[in-house]
TIRO-2110 file (N, C-alpha, C; in Angstrom, 1 decimal):
// TIRO-2110
-200.1, -104.8, -57.2, N, 1, A
-199.5, -103.8, -56.8, CA, 1, A
-199.9, -103.2, -55.5, C, 1, A
-199.4, -103.4, -54.5, N, 2, A
-199.7, -102.9, -53.1, CA, 2, A
-199.2, -101.4, -52.9, C, 2, A
-200.0, -100.6, -52.3, N, 3, A
-199.5, -99.4, -51.9, CA, 3, A
-198.7, -99.1, -50.7, C, 3, A
-197.3, -98.6, -50.9, N, 4, A
-196.2, -98.8, -49.8, CA, 4, A
-196.5, -97.5, -48.8, C, 4, A
-197.2, -97.7, -48.0, N, 5, A
-197.8, -96.4, -47.2, CA, 5, A
-196.5, -95.8, -46.3, C, 5, A
-195.3, -96.5, -46.2, N, 6, A
-194.1, -95.9, -45.4, CA, 6, A
-193.8, -94.9, -46.7, C, 6, A
-193.5, -95.4, -47.8, N, 7, A
-193.1, -94.5, -48.9, CA, 7, A
-193.8, -93.2, -49.2, C, 7, A
-195.1, -93.3, -48.9, N, 8, A
-196.2, -92.2, -49.0, CA, 8, A
-196.0, -91.2, -48.1, C, 8, A
-195.5, -91.8, -46.7, N, 9, A
-195.2, -90.9, -45.6, CA, 9, A
-194.1, -89.9, -46.1, C, 9, A
-193.0, -90.6, -46.6, N, 10, A
-192.0, -89.9, -47.0, CA, 10, A
-192.0, -89.0, -48.2, C, 10, A
-192.9, -89.4, -49.3, N, 11, A
-193.3, -88.8, -50.4, CA, 11, A
-193.8, -87.4, -49.8, C, 11, A
-194.7, -87.3, -49.1, N, 12, A
-195.4, -86.3, -48.4, CA, 12, A
-194.6, -85.3, -47.8, C, 12, A
-193.8, -86.0, -46.8, N, 13, A
-192.7, -85.0, -46.4, CA, 13, A
-191.5, -84.3, -47.4, C, 13, A
-191.4, -84.9, -48.4, N, 14, A
-190.7, -84.4, -49.3, CA, 14, A
-191.1, -83.5, -50.4, C, 14, A
-192.5, -83.5, -50.4, N, 15, A
-193.1, -82.5, -51.6, CA, 15, A
-194.5, -81.9, -50.6, C, 15, A
-193.9, -81.0, -49.7, N, 16, A
-194.7, -80.3, -48.8, CA, 16, A
-195.5, -79.2, -49.5, C, 16, A
-195.1, -78.9, -50.7, N, 17, A
-195.6, -78.1, -51.6, CA, 17, A
-197.5, -78.6, -52.2, C, 17, A
-197.3, -79.6, -52.3, N, 18, A
-198.4, -80.5, -52.9, CA, 18, A
-199.9, -79.8, -52.0, C, 18, A
-200.9, -79.7, -52.9, N, 19, A
-202.1, -79.1, -52.4, CA, 19, A
-203.1, -80.3, -52.1, C, 19, A
-203.9, -79.8, -51.1, N, 20, A
-205.2, -81.0, -51.3, CA, 20, A
-205.0, -81.8, -50.0, C, 20, A
-206.1, -82.7, -49.8, N, 21, A
-206.0, -83.7, -48.5, CA, 21, A
-205.0, -85.0, -48.9, C, 21, A
-205.2, -85.8, -48.0, N, 22, A
-204.4, -87.0, -48.0, CA, 22, A
-204.7, -88.0, -49.4, C, 22, A
-206.1, -87.9, -49.5, N, 23, A
-206.4, -88.9, -50.8, CA, 23, A
-205.9, -88.2, -52.2, C, 23, A
-206.0, -86.8, -52.3, N, 24, A
-205.1, -85.9, -53.3, CA, 24, A
-204.0, -86.4, -53.7, C, 24, A
-203.1, -86.2, -52.6, N, 25, A
-201.6, -86.3, -52.5, CA, 25, A
-201.3, -87.9, -52.7, C, 25, A
-202.3, -88.9, -52.2, N, 26, A
-202.3, -90.2, -52.7, CA, 26, A
-202.2, -90.7, -53.9, C, 26, A
-203.0, -89.9, -54.8, N, 27, A
-203.4, -89.9, -56.3, CA, 27, A
-202.0, -89.6, -56.9, C, 27, A
-201.7, -88.3, -56.5, N, 28, A
-200.4, -87.8, -57.2, CA, 28, A
-199.2, -88.8, -56.7, C, 28, A
-199.2, -89.3, -55.6, N, 29, A
-198.0, -90.4, -55.4, CA, 29, A
-198.2, -91.7, -56.3, C, 29, A
-199.4, -92.3, -56.4, N, 30, A
-199.8, -93.2, -57.4, CA, 30, A
-199.0, -93.1, -58.8, C, 30, A
-199.5, -91.7, -59.1, N, 31, A
-199.2, -91.6, -60.4, CA, 31, A
-197.8, -91.2, -61.0, C, 31, A
-197.1, -90.7, -60.0, N, 32, A
-195.5, -90.3, -60.1, CA, 32, A
-194.8, -91.3, -59.3, C, 32, A
-195.0, -91.8, -58.5, N, 33, A
-194.0, -93.1, -57.7, CA, 33, A
-194.2, -94.5, -58.5, C, 33, A
-195.4, -94.8, -58.8, N, 34, A
-195.7, -96.1, -59.4, CA, 34, A
-196.1, -95.9, -60.9, C, 34, A
-195.8, -94.9, -61.4, N, 35, A
-195.9, -94.3, -62.9, CA, 35, A
-197.3, -94.9, -63.5, C, 35, A
-198.3, -94.9, -62.7, N, 36, A
-199.7, -95.5, -63.0, CA, 36, A
-200.4, -94.2, -63.8, C, 36, A
-200.7, -94.7, -65.0, N, 37, A
-201.4, -93.8, -65.8, CA, 37, A
-203.0, -93.9, -66.2, C, 37, A
-203.5, -95.7, -65.9, N, 38, A
-204.8, -95.9, -66.1, CA, 38, A
-205.5, -95.7, -65.2, C, 38, A
-206.5, -95.1, -65.2, N, 39, A
-207.6, -94.7, -64.2, CA, 39, A
-208.2, -96.1, -63.6, C, 39, A
-208.5, -97.2, -64.6, N, 40, A
-208.8, -98.3, -64.0, CA, 40, A
-207.9, -99.2, -63.1, C, 40, A
-206.6, -99.1, -63.4, N, 41, A
-205.4, -99.7, -62.7, CA, 41, A
-205.4, -99.2, -61.4, C, 41, A
-205.5, -97.8, -61.3, N, 42, A
-205.4, -97.0, -60.3, CA, 42, A
-206.4, -97.0, -59.4, C, 42, A
-207.8, -97.4, -59.9, N, 43, A
-208.8, -97.5, -58.8, CA, 43, A
-208.7, -99.1, -58.4, C, 43, A
-208.4, -99.8, -59.2, N, 44, A
-208.2, -101.2, -58.5, CA, 44, A
-207.3, -101.2, -57.7, C, 44, A
-206.0, -100.7, -57.7, N, 45, A
-205.2, -100.5, -56.6, CA, 45, A
-205.6, -99.8, -55.2, C, 45, A
-206.5, -98.7, -55.7, N, 46, A
-207.1, -98.2, -54.5, CA, 46, A
-208.2, -99.0, -53.8, C, 46, A
-208.7, -99.8, -54.8, N, 47, A
-209.9, -100.5, -53.9, CA, 47, A
-209.7, -101.8, -53.2, C, 47, A
-208.3, -102.3, -53.6, N, 48, A
-207.7, -103.5, -53.1, CA, 48, A
-207.0, -103.2, -51.7, C, 48, A
-206.7, -102.0, -51.3, N, 49, A
-206.2, -101.6, -50.1, CA, 49, A
-207.2, -101.3, -49.1, C, 49, A
-207.0, -101.5, -48.1, N, 50, A
-208.0, -101.1, -46.8, CA, 50, A
-208.2, -99.7, -46.7, C, 50, A
-207.1, -99.0, -46.3, N, 51, A
-207.0, -97.5, -46.0, CA, 51, A
-207.7, -96.7, -47.2, C, 51, A
-207.1, -97.1, -48.3, N, 52, A
-207.4, -96.4, -49.5, CA, 52, A
-208.9, -96.4, -50.1, C, 52, A
-209.4, -97.8, -49.7, N, 53, A
-210.9, -98.1, -49.9, CA, 53, A
-211.8, -97.3, -49.0, C, 53, A
-211.3, -97.1, -48.2, N, 54, A
-212.1, -96.3, -47.0, CA, 54, A
-212.3, -94.8, -47.6, C, 54, A
-211.0, -94.4, -48.0, N, 55, A
-210.9, -93.0, -48.6, CA, 55, A
-211.9, -92.9, -50.0, C, 55, A
-212.0, -94.1, -50.6, N, 56, A
-212.9, -94.1, -51.8, CA, 56, A
-214.3, -94.0, -51.3, C, 56, A
-214.6, -94.5, -50.3, N, 57, A
-216.1, -94.7, -50.1, CA, 57, A
-216.3, -93.4, -49.2, C, 57, A
-215.6, -92.6, -48.7, N, 58, A
-215.9, -91.5, -48.1, CA, 58, A
-216.4, -90.3, -49.2, C, 58, A
-215.6, -90.4, -50.5, N, 59, A
-216.0, -89.6, -51.3, CA, 59, A
-216.9, -90.3, -52.7, C, 59, A
-217.5, -91.0, -52.0, N, 60, A
-218.6, -92.0, -52.8, CA, 60, A
-217.9, -92.3, -54.3, C, 60, A
-216.9, -92.7, -54.6, N, 61, A
-215.9, -93.1, -55.8, CA, 61, A
-216.1, -94.8, -55.8, C, 61, A
-217.1, -95.4, -56.5, N, 62, A
-217.2, -96.6, -56.9, CA, 62, A
-217.0, -97.3, -57.9, C, 62, A
-216.4, -96.4, -58.8, N, 63, A
-215.7, -96.9, -60.0, CA, 63, A
-214.8, -96.2, -60.4, C, 63, A
-214.1, -96.7, -61.7, N, 64, A
-212.8, -95.9, -62.2, CA, 64, A
-213.6, -94.9, -62.9, C, 64, A
-214.6, -94.8, -63.6, N, 65, A
-215.1, -93.7, -63.8, CA, 65, A
-215.6, -92.5, -63.1, C, 65, A
-216.0, -92.6, -61.8, N, 66, A
-216.1, -91.3, -60.8, CA, 66, A
-214.5, -91.2, -60.6, C, 66, A
-213.7, -92.2, -60.4, N, 67, A
-212.2, -91.6, -59.9, CA, 67, A
-211.7, -90.8, -60.9, C, 67, A
-212.0, -91.2, -62.2, N, 68, A
-211.6, -90.1, -63.2, CA, 68, A
-212.3, -88.8, -63.1, C, 68, A
-213.5, -88.4, -63.1, N, 69, A
-214.2, -87.4, -62.7, CA, 69, A
-213.6, -86.5, -61.5, C, 69, A
-213.4, -87.3, -60.4, N, 70, A
-212.9, -86.7, -59.2, CA, 70, A
-211.6, -86.2, -59.7, C, 70, A
-210.8, -86.9, -60.3, N, 71, A
-209.3, -86.7, -60.8, CA, 71, A
-209.2, -85.2, -61.6, C, 71, A
-210.7, -85.1, -62.5, N, 72, A
-210.3, -84.0, -63.4, CA, 72, A
-210.8, -82.5, -62.8, C, 72, A
-211.4, -82.9, -61.2, N, 73, A
-211.5, -81.5, -60.8, CA, 73, A
-210.5, -81.1, -59.8, C, 73, A
-209.3, -81.8, -59.7, N, 74, A
-208.1, -81.5, -59.0, CA, 74, A
-207.3, -80.5, -59.7, C, 74, A
END
């Protein structure tokens, strides 16, 4: 499954009340738009996409476990 960046842009416009940066909004988008509940699947999806992979690297998230820890802080 690939991230549809055009849908993400629309999602952000329709959900202006969402807090956080683009990465936080992207996580919410993946959970709600794609109905992804598995952190492992979400990490793989983010890792396989060039843009979101850079977002992961910026936050030093290199595993599904670290992604889960990050999401708990939201």
